[in-house]
C-alpha positions as CSV (number, residue, x, y, z in Angstrom):
1,M,0.0,0.0,0.0
2,T,1.3,3.4,-0.8
3,V,2.5,5.5,2.1
4,A,1.0,9.0,2.3
5,P,3.5,11.9,2.4
6,D,4.5,13.0,5.8
7,T,3.3,16.6,5.5
8,L,1.8,18.9,2.9
9,S,4.2,21.5,1.7
10,I,3.7,24.8,3.4
11,Q,3.8,26.5,0.0
12,L,0.6,24.7,-0.9
13,V,-1.1,26.3,2.1
14,F,0.5,29.8,1.9
15,P,1.4,30.3,-1.8
16,R,3.6,33.3,-2.6
17,M,4.0,34.4,1.0
18,L,7.5,33.0,1.7
19,R,10.0,35.5,0.2
20,V,13.5,36.7,0.5
21,A,15.0,40.0,-0.7
22,A,16.0,38.6,-4.1
23,C,12.5,37.5,-4.9
24,D,11.4,41.1,-5.7
25,S,13.6,41.1,-8.8
26,C,14.0,37.4,-9.5
27,P,13.4,36.5,-13.2
28,Y,12.0,33.1,-12.3
29,M,9.3,34.9,-10.2
30,T,8.6,37.2,-13.1
31,A,8.4,34.3,-15.6
32,G,6.0,32.4,-13.3
33,R,8.4,29.6,-12.6
34,C,8.9,30.1,-8.9
35,E,6.5,30.5,-5.9
36,G,9.1,32.1,-3.7
37,A,11.5,30.8,-0.9
38,I,9.8,27.5,-0.4
39,T,12.9,25.4,0.2
40,R,15.4,25.4,3.1
41,G,18.2,26.5,0.7
42,S,16.2,29.6,-0.4
43,V,15.1,30.6,3.1
44,E,18.6,30.2,4.6
45,L,20.2,32.0,1.6
46,E,22.5,29.1,1.0
47,A,25.6,30.1,-0.9
48,G,28.8,28.4,-2.0
49,P,30.9,27.3,-5.0
50,G,28.8,25.7,-7.7
51,L,25.5,27.1,-6.3
52,I,23.4,30.0,-7.7
53,G,21.5,30.5,-4.5
54,C,18.6,32.9,-3.8
55,H,20.8,35.5,-2.0
56,D,21.8,37.6,-5.1
57,A,19.3,38.7,-7.7
58,T,22.1,39.7,-10.1
59,R,23.7,36.3,-9.9
60,I,20.3,34.6,-10.5
61,R,19.7,36.7,-13.6
62,E,23.1,35.9,-15.0
63,Y,22.3,32.2,-15.0
64,F,18.7,32.8,-16.1
65,E,19.8,34.8,-19.1
66,Y,22.6,32.4,-20.0
67,L,20.2,29.6,-21.0
68,R,18.0,32.1,-22.8
69,D,20.9,33.5,-24.8
70,V,21.9,30.2,-26.3
71,E,20.5,29.2,-29.6
72,P,16.8,28.3,-29.1
73,I,15.8,24.8,-30.1
74,P,12.1,24.2,-30.9
75,P,10.6,20.9,-30.0
76,Q,12.2,18.1,-32.1
77,P,10.8,14.7,-33.2
78,S,11.5,12.3,-30.4
79,Q,12.0,9.3,-32.7
80,H,10.6,7.1,-29.9
81,N,8.5,5.2,-32.5
82,Q,11.8,3.8,-33.7
83,L,12.6,2.2,-30.3
84,S,11.6,-1.2,-29.2
85,L,13.1,-1.7,-25.7
86,P,13.6,-4.9,-23.8
87,V,12.3,-5.3,-20.2
88,F,15.8,-5.2,-18.8
89,I,18.9,-3.3,-20.0
90,P,22.2,-4.3,-18.2
91,V,24.7,-1.5,-17.9
92,L,28.3,-2.3,-19.0
93,E,31.4,-0.8,-17.5
94,S,35.0,-0.3,-18.5
95,G,37.4,-2.9,-17.1
96,M,35.2,-5.9,-17.4
97,A,36.9,-9.4,-17.5
98,H,38.7,-10.3,-20.8
99,G,37.2,-13.1,-22.8
100,I,33.6,-12.2,-22.0
101,E,31.2,-13.1,-24.8
102,L,28.2,-10.8,-24.7
103,N,25.0,-11.6,-26.7
104,P,25.5,-9.6,-29.9
105,S,21.8,-9.0,-30.4
106,R,21.1,-7.7,-26.9
107,L,20.7,-4.0,-26.1
108,Y,23.2,-2.9,-23.4
109,G,23.6,0.4,-21.6
110,V,26.6,2.5,-20.6
111,Y,26.8,5.4,-18.1
112,L,28.6,8.7,-18.8
113,R,31.4,7.8,-16.4
114,S,32.5,5.0,-18.6
115,I,32.8,7.4,-21.6
116,I,34.6,10.5,-20.1
117,D,37.2,10.7,-17.3
118,C,37.2,12.9,-14.2
119,H,38.7,15.8,-16.2
120,G,35.9,15.7,-18.8
121,S,38.1,14.1,-21.5
122,F,36.8,11.3,-23.7
123,K,38.2,7.8,-23.0
124,Y,37.3,6.6,-26.5
125,K,37.6,8.3,-29.8
126,T,35.2,6.3,-32.0
127,A,32.1,4.2,-31.8
128,D,34.3,1.1,-32.6
129,T,36.8,1.7,-29.8
130,L,34.0,2.3,-27.3
131,R,32.4,-1.0,-28.1
132,K,35.8,-2.7,-28.1
133,G,36.4,-1.3,-24.6
134,L,33.1,-2.7,-23.5
135,H,33.7,-6.1,-25.2
136,L,31.0,-5.6,-27.8
137,S,31.2,-6.3,-31.5
138,P,31.5,-3.2,-33.8
139,N,27.8,-3.5,-34.5
140,G,26.8,-4.0,-30.8
141,R,23.6,-2.4,-29.6
142,L,24.3,0.3,-27.0
143,A,22.4,3.1,-25.2
144,M,23.9,5.9,-23.1
145,F,22.3,6.9,-19.8
146,M,23.7,10.4,-19.1
147,T,23.8,10.0,-15.3
148,A,26.9,10.7,-13.3
149,T,28.1,12.4,-10.2
150,D,27.4,16.1,-9.9
151,T,31.1,16.9,-10.4
152,L,31.4,14.9,-13.6
153,I,28.2,16.0,-15.2
154,E,29.0,19.7,-14.4
155,R,32.4,19.2,-16.0
156,A,30.7,17.8,-19.1
157,W,28.4,20.8,-19.3
158,A,31.4,23.2,-18.9
159,Y,33.2,21.6,-21.8
160,S,30.1,21.1,-23.9
161,E,30.5,24.3,-26.0
162,L,34.3,24.2,-26.2
163,R,34.8,20.6,-27.3
164,D,31.7,19.9,-29.4
165,F,30.7,17.6,-26.6
166,W,27.2,16.7,-27.7
167,Q,28.2,15.9,-31.3
168,R,31.0,13.7,-30.1
169,L,28.6,11.7,-27.9
170,A,26.1,11.5,-30.8
171,N,28.9,10.1,-33.0
172,F,29.1,6.9,-30.8
173,N,26.0,5.6,-32.7
174,F,23.9,4.9,-29.6
175,E,20.5,3.3,-30.2
176,F,19.2,6.0,-27.9
177,V,20.5,8.4,-25.2
178,T,18.8,10.0,-22.2
179,S,18.8,13.6,-21.2
180,A,21.2,14.7,-18.5
181,T,20.6,14.3,-14.8
182,F,21.5,17.6,-13.2
183,S,20.3,17.2,-9.6
184,V,17.2,18.8,-8.2
185,Y,17.6,18.3,-4.5
186,E,14.4,19.1,-2.5
187,D,16.3,21.4,0.0
188,E,18.4,23.4,-2.4
189,S,17.7,26.9,-3.5
190,R,14.8,27.3,-6.0
191,S,17.1,29.1,-8.5
192,D,19.3,26.0,-8.6
193,Q,16.4,23.7,-8.9
194,I,14.8,25.5,-11.8
195,Y,18.1,26.1,-13.6
196,N,18.9,22.4,-13.5
197,Q,15.5,21.4,-14.7
198,D,16.0,23.7,-17.7
199,R,19.4,22.2,-18.4
200,N,18.1,18.7,-18.3
201,F,15.4,19.7,-20.9
202,R,18.0,21.5,-22.9
203,T,20.1,18.4,-23.3
204,Y,17.0,16.5,-24.5
205,E,16.5,19.1,-27.3
206,V,20.2,19.1,-28.2
207,F,20.3,15.3,-28.7
208,S,17.0,15.3,-30.5
209,K,18.3,18.0,-32.9
210,L,21.4,15.9,-33.6
211,G,19.1,13.1,-34.7
212,V,19.6,10.8,-31.7
213,P,16.5,9.4,-30.0
214,C,16.5,10.8,-26.5
215,I,14.5,9.7,-23.5
216,P,14.0,12.5,-21.0
217,F,14.7,12.2,-17.3
218,L,12.1,14.2,-15.4
219,F,13.4,16.1,-12.3
220,F,11.3,18.6,-10.3
221,N,10.5,19.7,-6.8
222,P,7.4,17.6,-5.9
223,S,6.3,20.3,-3.5
224,S,6.1,22.9,-6.2
225,N,2.9,23.2,-8.2
226,L,4.7,25.4,-10.8
227,D,7.5,22.8,-11.3
228,Y,4.9,20.1,-11.8
229,Q,2.8,22.2,-14.2
230,N,6.0,23.0,-16.1
231,I,6.9,19.3,-16.8
232,I,3.3,18.4,-17.7
233,T,3.2,21.3,-20.1
234,W,6.6,20.3,-21.5
235,L,5.4,16.7,-22.1
236,M,2.2,17.8,-23.8
237,E,4.1,20.1,-26.2
238,R,6.0,17.0,-27.2
239,E,3.2,14.5,-28.0
240,D,5.4,11.9,-29.6
241,I,7.4,11.2,-26.4
242,K,6.6,7.6,-25.4
243,Y,9.4,6.8,-22.9
244,V,10.3,8.7,-19.7
245,A,13.3,7.9,-17.5
246,I,13.3,7.9,-13.7
247,L,16.5,7.8,-11.7
248,A,15.4,5.2,-9.2
249,H,18.7,4.8,-7.4
250,S,18.3,8.3,-6.0
251,Y,15.5,7.1,-3.8
252,K,17.2,4.7,-1.4
253,H,14.8,4.9,1.7
254,P,11.6,2.9,1.3
255,R,9.5,6.0,2.0
256,A,11.4,8.1,-0.5
257,F,10.9,5.3,-3.1
258,E,7.1,5.3,-2.4
259,R,7.1,9.1,-2.9
260,M,8.8,8.6,-6.2
261,L,6.1,6.2,-7.3
262,T,3.5,8.9,-6.2
263,Q,5.2,11.3,-8.6
264,T,5.3,8.9,-11.5
265,R,1.6,8.0,-10.9
266,S,0.7,11.7,-11.0
267,I,2.6,12.2,-14.3
268,A,0.9,9.2,-15.8
269,R,-2.5,10.6,-14.8
270,D,-1.9,14.2,-16.1
271,A,0.3,13.8,-19.1
272,G,-2.7,13.0,-21.3
273,R,-1.3,9.8,-23.0
274,Q,0.2,6.4,-22.2
275,L,3.9,6.6,-21.3
276,Q,6.3,3.9,-20.5
277,F,8.7,4.4,-17.6
278,V,12.4,3.4,-17.7
279,F,13.6,3.0,-14.1
280,V,17.4,3.4,-13.9
281,G,19.1,1.9,-10.9
282,A,16.4,-0.2,-9.1
283,S,18.4,-3.2,-8.1
284,T,16.7,-4.8,-5.1
285,I,13.9,-7.3,-5.3
286,D,11.6,-5.2,-3.1
287,K,11.9,-2.2,-5.5
288,V,11.5,-4.4,-8.5
289,V,8.3,-5.7,-7.0
290,L,7.0,-2.2,-6.2
291,I,7.7,-1.0,-9.7
292,L,6.1,-4.0,-11.5
293,D,3.1,-3.9,-9.2
294,E,2.5,-0.3,-10.5
295,Y,3.9,-0.6,-14.1
296,P,3.9,-4.2,-15.5
297,D,5.4,-2.8,-18.7
298,A,8.2,-0.9,-17.0
299,I,11.8,-1.1,-18.3
300,L,14.5,-1.7,-15.7
301,V,18.1,-0.6,-16.1
302,S,20.9,-1.7,-13.7
303,T,24.7,-1.9,-13.5
304,Q,24.5,-4.5,-10.7
305,P,25.1,-7.7,-12.7
306,V,28.4,-6.3,-14.1
307,S,29.6,-4.4,-11.0
308,K,28.8,-7.5,-8.8
309,A,30.8,-9.7,-11.1
310,R,33.7,-7.3,-11.1
311,A,33.7,-7.5,-7.3
312,G,33.6,-11.3,-7.3
313,E,29.9,-11.6,-6.3
314,R,27.3,-13.9,-7.7
315,I,23.7,-12.8,-8.0
316,G,21.3,-15.5,-6.8
317,P,17.6,-15.9,-6.1
318,G,15.8,-12.7,-4.8
319,L,18.7,-10.7,-6.3
320,K,20.8,-11.6,-3.2
321,S,24.5,-11.7,-3.8
322,E,27.3,-13.9,-2.4
323,R,31.0,-13.6,-2.7
324,V,32.9,-16.1,-4.7
325,N,36.6,-16.3,-5.8
326,P,36.6,-16.5,-9.6
327,T,39.5,-16.5,-11.9
328,D,39.6,-13.9,-14.6
329,A,38.1,-16.4,-17.1
330,N,35.4,-17.4,-14.6
331,R,34.7,-13.7,-13.8
332,A,33.7,-13.3,-17.5
333,R,31.3,-16.2,-17.1
334,L,30.1,-14.8,-13.8
335,T,29.1,-11.6,-15.6
336,I,27.0,-13.5,-18.1
337,C,25.4,-15.5,-15.3
338,N,24.6,-12.4,-13.3
339,I,22.9,-10.7,-16.2
340,Q,20.8,-13.9,-16.9
341,Q,19.9,-14.2,-13.2
342,F,18.9,-10.6,-12.9
343,E,16.6,-10.8,-15.9
344,Y,15.2,-14.1,-14.7
345,E,14.2,-12.5,-11.4
346,I,12.5,-9.6,-13.2
347,D,10.6,-12.0,-15.4
348,S,9.6,-14.1,-12.4
349,V,8.1,-11.1,-10.6
350,R,6.4,-9.9,-13.8
351,C,4.8,-13.4,-14.4
352,R,3.5,-13.6,-10.8
353,K,1.8,-10.2,-11.0
354,L,-1.8,-9.8,-12.1
355,R,-2.7,-6.3,-13.0
356,Y,-5.3,-4.9,-10.6
357,E,-6.5,-1.6,-9.2
358,L,-5.5,-0.7,-5.6
359,P,-8.4,0.7,-3.5
360,Y,-6.3,3.8,-2.9
361,Q,-3.3,5.3,-4.7
362,E,-1.6,8.4,-3.5
363,V,-0.9,11.1,-6.1
364,L,0.6,14.6,-5.8
365,P,-1.8,17.2,-4.4
366,F,-2.1,19.3,-7.5
367,D,-5.5,19.7,-9.1
368,L,-5.0,20.3,-12.8
369,V,-8.3,21.6,-14.0
370,S,-7.9,19.9,-17.4
371,N,-5.1,18.5,-19.5
372,R,-6.5,20.6,-22.3
373,S,-5.4,23.7,-20.5
374,F,-1.8,22.7,-21.0
375,A,-2.1,21.7,-24.6
376,P,-0.3,24.0,-27.1
377,A,-2.5,26.1,-29.3
378,G,-3.6,24.3,-32.4
379,R,-2.8,20.8,-31.1
380,A,-5.3,18.1,-30.2
381,R,-5.0,16.1,-27.0
382,S,-3.5,12.7,-27.3
383,R,-3.4,9.7,-24.9
384,V,-0.7,9.1,-21.7
385,G,5.7,8.0,-18.1
């Protein structure tokens, strides 16, 4: 049963009453993207390297105008109709055991950290050398999930204009990529939250313009009605988006994971069409069960089969792992066995589940009058991740 949120956000009760000095000239307030100082970081005027903060209106405006001064990219075709995704996508890593024989017809994933180093430089020059480094054939199927530590993804953004970064990623011939995962922490300043949301959407448009099918990650402050309306509007302006990615490993505590499912449920209700969710990083059987209870057609992505094998651990029933002492040759076999066992566990859960309606399902406390109110002019509504 879904756990109800602990409390209702104060901003839902007292909208536009929590303000700091910078709010009076904040461009996000003027643009209707911010309710005011509704987070701890905004109220406490949090500041520091790498933060925009809500303490300096001039600094906020510099970042606001930076994204609006770059070349605008109108909504691009998602090309999602070209994708046919499996129920499980194992993520490969650099440094896997030699001699591993991966299924040449299978779709695999790779994280950004396996493509660029801590300085933002590319580890591989071509699509062929990348696949060789991951023990794939030259025609191996590969997708990139643009998730990384905050430091690494910020470095990638900093170099993106200087090193033709996006085009170089596109040249790796991925079957699809995801948008970036700039963090939107619930306690950080609203200026940082909104700026990072806009950057995540920007990377989706950049990849789409380059002709690479891109699956968007959706990050927002679940206590902000304006954030929520913004992502619903964004989705409805891009009616051909079928897949939506969720960074599941960011929700480690069971209650946080339940709140994440509340958010996805709300998006599925309000987006106006059927979406398919791609959950990245859900690697325990409890989380797999919760996801498949809610979304029997969900796609799961995990690095656990590979990372466990590299650490000398075998994945067994219930996705429990045990340490073994394999040789390098056996480690290659262990990787394959872990991938097969992980997929078997997912299939077992899926087969045991019968789709049914729960008597009560928590959703976000935002009352959207009508999906039609968010539809762009001249476009008809379509159906609803």
